[in-house]
C-alpha positions in Angstrom: 20.4 20.5 26.0 17.9 23.1 27.3 16.0 25.2 24.9 15.1 28.7 25.8 11.4 29.2 25.7 10.1 32.0 23.4 8.1 34.7 25.1 4.7 35.0 23.6 3.8 38.6 22.9 0.0 38.1 23.2 0.2 36.6 26.7 0.2 38.7 29.8 2.2 37.8 32.9 -0.8 36.1 34.5 -1.3 33.9 31.4 -4.3 35.8 30.0 -4.6 36.9 26.3 -3.8 40.5 25.6 -3.3 42.9 22.7 0.3 43.9 22.2 1.1 47.5 22.9 2.8 48.8 19.8 2.7 52.5 20.8 6.5 52.7 21.3 7.3 51.1 17.9 8.3 53.4 15.1 6.2 53.4 12.0 7.8 51.7 9.0 6.7 50.3 5.6 5.4 46.8 6.2 4.4 44.3 3.5 3.2 40.7 3.5 2.5 38.2 0.8 0.5 35.0 1.2 -0.7 32.2 -1.1 -3.1 29.2 -1.1 -5.0 27.0 -3.4 -8.3 25.1 -3.9 -8.3 21.8 -5.7 -11.4 20.8 -7.6 -12.8 18.6 -10.4 -11.9 19.5 -13.9 -15.7 20.1 -14.5 -15.7 22.7 -11.8 -12.5 24.3 -13.1 -13.8 24.5 -16.6 -17.1 26.0 -15.4 -15.2 28.7 -13.6 -12.9 29.3 -16.5 -15.7 29.6 -19.0 -18.0 31.7 -16.8 -20.6 29.1 -16.5 -21.2 29.4 -12.8 -24.8 30.6 -12.0 -23.6 33.0 -9.3 -21.4 35.0 -11.7 -17.7 35.6 -12.4 -16.1 33.5 -9.7 -12.6 34.9 -9.9 -13.7 38.6 -9.9 -16.0 38.1 -6.9 -13.4 36.1 -5.0 -10.8 38.8 -5.6 -13.1 41.4 -4.2 -13.9 39.2 -1.2 -10.2 38.8 -0.5 -9.7 42.5 -0.5 -12.7 43.1 1.7 -11.5 40.4 4.2 -8.0 42.0 4.5 -9.7 45.3 5.4 -11.8 43.6 8.1 -9.1 41.5 9.7 -9.2 43.1 13.1 -12.9 42.5 13.2 -12.4 38.7 12.7 -9.2 37.8 14.4 -9.0 38.6 18.2 -6.1 40.8 19.3 -5.3 42.0 15.8 -4.8 45.8 15.5 -7.0 47.7 13.1 -4.7 48.9 10.4 -4.9 51.5 7.7 -4.0 49.5 4.6 -2.2 51.3 1.8 -2.7 48.6 -0.7 -4.3 45.1 -1.0 -3.8 43.0 -4.1 -5.4 39.6 -4.6 -4.7 37.6 -7.7 -6.4 34.3 -8.6 -5.1 32.1 -11.4 -6.3 28.9 -12.9 -3.9 26.0 -12.5 -4.9 22.9 -14.6 -2.2 20.9 -12.9 -3.9 21.0 -9.5 -6.6 21.1 -11.0 -7.9 24.2 -9.3 -7.3 27.9 -8.4 -4.2 29.5 -6.8 -4.7 32.6 -4.8 -2.0 35.1 -3.9 -2.2 38.3 -1.9 0.1 41.3 -1.3 -0.7 43.8 1.4 1.1 47.0 2.3 0.9 49.5 5.1 3.0 52.1 6.9 2.5 51.4 10.5 3.6 50.0 13.8 2.7 46.4 13.2 2.7 44.0 10.4 0.1 42.9 7.8 0.7 39.1 7.8 -2.7 38.3 9.1 -4.3 40.6 6.5 -2.5 38.8 3.7 -3.3 35.3 5.0 -7.0 36.2 5.6 -7.3 37.8 2.1 -6.2 34.5 0.5 -8.3 32.4 2.8 -11.6 34.3 2.2 -10.9 34.5 -1.6 -10.6 30.7 -1.7 -13.7 30.1 0.5 -15.6 32.4 -1.9 -14.5 30.2 -4.8 -15.8 27.2 -2.9 -19.1 29.0 -2.2 -19.7 30.0 -5.8 -18.7 26.6 -7.3 -20.1 24.2 -4.7 -23.1 23.3 -6.8 -20.7 21.6 -9.2 -18.2 20.1 -6.8 -18.7 19.9 -3.0 -15.5 17.9 -2.6 -13.2 20.9 -3.3 -10.2 21.1 -0.9 -8.8 24.4 0.3 -5.2 24.2 1.4 -1.6 25.2 1.3 -2.3 28.6 2.8 0.9 30.2 4.0 2.8 33.4 4.5 5.2 33.7 1.6 7.1 36.8 2.7 6.9 39.7 5.1 9.1 42.8 5.3 9.5 45.7 7.8 9.4 46.0 11.5 12.0 44.9 14.1 12.2 41.4 12.9 13.0 42.5 9.3 12.4 40.3 6.3 11.0 36.8 6.4 10.8 34.5 3.4 9.1 31.1 3.4 11.4 28.5 1.7 
């Protein structure tokens, strides 16, 4: 059985990397949601929850870092288009079962290309910020499970991660 090879949109005919030309695509509402987590010791989690971290309110700072990261995605990831974002929402919640913090993002734009990278980067930078602010208590924290939860809009329509 032969499998048809998918054409990569960021690869030119000579094999070099290129930015995708989206000028012919119609604008549409595009959304993306992502999530991830950071596991840590109960001591670190309790210090975050009780605002005992010397650097300040960890969840508020991490939320802002995630929003800022989404806005700067094209500066950080090669070949991403700079996008005018209509909305970026980053939520961080304490999860004692991990133990740790769960981050979730939702990004929205009306444009010619999607916002999946913006949503994923928002979660990633929010979690790295949690690590930075709480590392004095727990350097063994583990960031993981970062994934696209859902995307809507564009030619490929809706995608939902199972």
